[in-house]
TORLUM-818875 format. One line per 4 residues: number of its first residue (from 1); for each residue x, y, z of C-alpha. Coordinates in steps of 0.02 Angstrom, whole numbers, always signed. Example, Ala and Ser with C-alpha at 12.3 -4.5 7.8 and 13.67 -1.06 7.14 Angstrom:
BEGIN
1) +615:-225:+390 | +684:-53:+357
//
This chain:
BEGIN
1) -387:+685:+2163 | -460:+590:+2032 | -396:+682:+1886 | -225:+594:+1919
5) -188:+427:+1845 | -7:+342:+1918 | +65:+194:+1824 | +240:+114:+1850
9) +303:+67:+1668 | +481:-28:+1692 | +582:+76:+1806 | +479:+243:+1765
13) +328:+316:+1848 | +210:+410:+1734 | +98:+534:+1792 | -68:+591:+1694
17) -146:+742:+1748 | -309:+806:+1667 | -345:+978:+1700 | -283:+1151:+1741
21) -120:+1157:+1840 | -130:+1307:+1958 | -70:+1351:+2146 | -234:+1254:+2204
25) -153:+1084:+2107 | +34:+1106:+2145 | +40:+1046:+2325 | -85:+894:+2287
29) +24:+844:+2138 | +200:+860:+2240 | +135:+766:+2396 | +56:+617:+2272
33) +227:+618:+2171 | +329:+600:+2353 | +224:+458:+2413 | +238:+364:+2252
37) +419:+376:+2261 | +428:+335:+2433 | +345:+174:+2402 | +348:+31:+2259
41) +433:-117:+2236 | +572:-57:+2143 | +678:+89:+2114 | +598:+228:+2012
45) +734:+296:+1876 | +635:+406:+1771 | +471:+507:+1820 | +379:+560:+1670
49) +218:+686:+1678 | +94:+674:+1530 | +40:+835:+1491 | -82:+806:+1347
53) -223:+847:+1449 | -176:+1016:+1531 | -279:+1152:+1443 | -180:+1289:+1549
57) -40:+1289:+1677 | +2:+1440:+1784 | +164:+1500:+1852 | +149:+1388:+2004
61) +133:+1226:+1898 | +282:+1281:+1796 | +389:+1292:+1953 | +313:+1129:+2005
65) +385:+1045:+1854 | +560:+1135:+1871 | +554:+1089:+2048 | +517:+904:+1989
69) +668:+918:+1843 | +794:+978:+1981 | +756:+865:+2103 | +750:+703:+1990
73) +914:+757:+1902 | +1019:+803:+2080 | +967:+622:+2146 | +1040:+542:+1956
77) +880:+493:+1891 | +779:+560:+1729 | +640:+688:+1711 | +534:+691:+1565
81) +372:+788:+1482 | +262:+691:+1387 | +133:+746:+1243 | +142:+911:+1285
85) -37:+1004:+1270 | -19:+1147:+1149 | -75:+1265:+1283 | +64:+1187:+1401
89) +191:+1211:+1238 | +155:+1375:+1211 | +165:+1437:+1398 | +336:+1343:+1426
93) +412:+1440:+1256 | +348:+1597:+1311 | +452:+1594:+1467 | +603:+1491:+1373
97) +609:+1343:+1471 | +547:+1218:+1328 | +735:+1187:+1331 | +767:+1150:+1491
101) +652:+997:+1498 | +673:+835:+1423 | +492:+797:+1311 | +449:+660:+1238
105) +346:+693:+1100 | +253:+524:+1061 | +233:+337:+1118 | +390:+268:+1021
109) +493:+393:+1115 | +398:+338:+1302 | +442:+155:+1255 | +624:+198:+1217
113) +643:+272:+1405 | +537:+128:+1501 | +635:-12:+1428
//
């Protein structure tokens, strides 16, 4: 999945995906996230998903984000969305989920979470 980059930033795992998040992609995204959470040198305290390069997300993409959020919080960890693209922000707003997620709007907010 060449459209996905994953970086460790302190205790956080930052996933950046470029492209549409649809049913075809969510299984791969989930598998990659699970693999990253299962390995690594230190404990991951937070997962951050950068959505700045996502032009479209369908209901399965929304379900993926909700599932990630619920899983992380149930294990006492944090989950953030970072730099929502206008299309993703509109989609999450239409289904009234913007307030469900913690959104990091800029690099300053991202840095604060990763320290």
